C-alpha positions as CSV (number, residue, x, y, z in Angstrom):
1,M,224.4,20.8,145.5
2,L,223.9,18.3,148.6
3,K,221.2,20.7,149.9
4,F,219.2,20.8,146.3
5,L,219.2,16.7,145.7
6,E,218.3,16.8,149.7
7,K,215.0,18.6,149.4
8,L,214.5,17.1,145.8
9,K,214.3,13.5,147.5
10,F,211.9,15.1,149.8
11,Y,209.4,17.1,147.1
12,V,209.7,13.6,144.8
13,K,208.8,11.5,148.7
14,I,206.0,14.1,148.9
15,A,204.8,14.1,145.4
16,R,204.5,10.2,145.7
17,M,202.5,10.2,149.3
18,K,199.6,12.8,147.5
19,T,198.7,10.6,144.1
20,I,198.6,7.3,146.7
21,L,196.2,9.3,149.0
22,F,194.1,10.2,145.7
23,T,194.0,7.4,144.1
24,F,192.7,6.2,147.1
25,L,190.6,8.4,148.2
26,I,188.6,8.1,144.7
27,G,188.7,4.6,145.0
28,I,186.7,5.0,148.0
29,F,184.6,7.8,146.4
30,L,183.9,5.2,143.5
31,S,182.8,2.4,145.0
32,G,179.7,3.0,146.7
33,C,178.0,5.0,143.2
34,L,179.0,2.7,140.9
35,F,177.8,-1.3,140.6
36,V,178.0,-4.4,138.0
37,N,175.2,-6.2,136.5
38,E,174.1,-8.7,134.1
39,R,174.8,-6.1,132.1
40,G,177.4,-4.2,132.9
41,I,178.4,-1.1,135.2
42,S,176.0,0.3,136.3
43,T,175.3,3.7,138.4
44,R,172.0,1.1,139.9
45,Y,172.6,-2.3,141.8
46,Y,169.6,-3.8,139.7
47,N,169.0,-4.1,136.7
48,D,166.6,-2.4,135.9
49,C,165.0,-3.3,132.1
50,K,161.3,-3.1,131.1
51,E,160.2,-6.4,129.6
52,Y,156.8,-6.6,127.5
53,Y,155.2,-7.7,125.2
54,D,152.7,-5.5,122.8
55,A,149.5,-5.8,121.3
56,N,150.8,-8.0,118.5
57,G,152.7,-10.2,120.6
58,T,155.9,-9.0,119.1
59,Y,158.5,-8.7,122.9
60,H,159.8,-6.0,123.2
61,K,162.8,-5.3,126.2
62,G,163.9,-1.6,126.8
63,C,167.1,-0.8,128.8
64,P,168.8,2.0,131.3
65,H,172.1,3.4,129.6
66,N,175.2,1.9,131.5
67,V,177.7,3.4,132.4
68,I,179.6,0.6,130.5
69,D,177.3,-2.2,128.7
70,W,178.6,-5.6,127.6
71,N,176.4,-8.6,126.0
């Protein structure tokens, strides 16, 4: 029974190390492709909104969708 508990503790440690490593690698992977801009979290570094006035003088602003939008 004692050997079984020792093996179980070993496997729990391995599982924790795998979880920590996986979380760390995902964090590194996503840090290069997500950016925070003034409209939210996007895959683009700069805010690519197109602002213009039409022939009637009405203001329009068209922005691509972000991963997470906030106001």
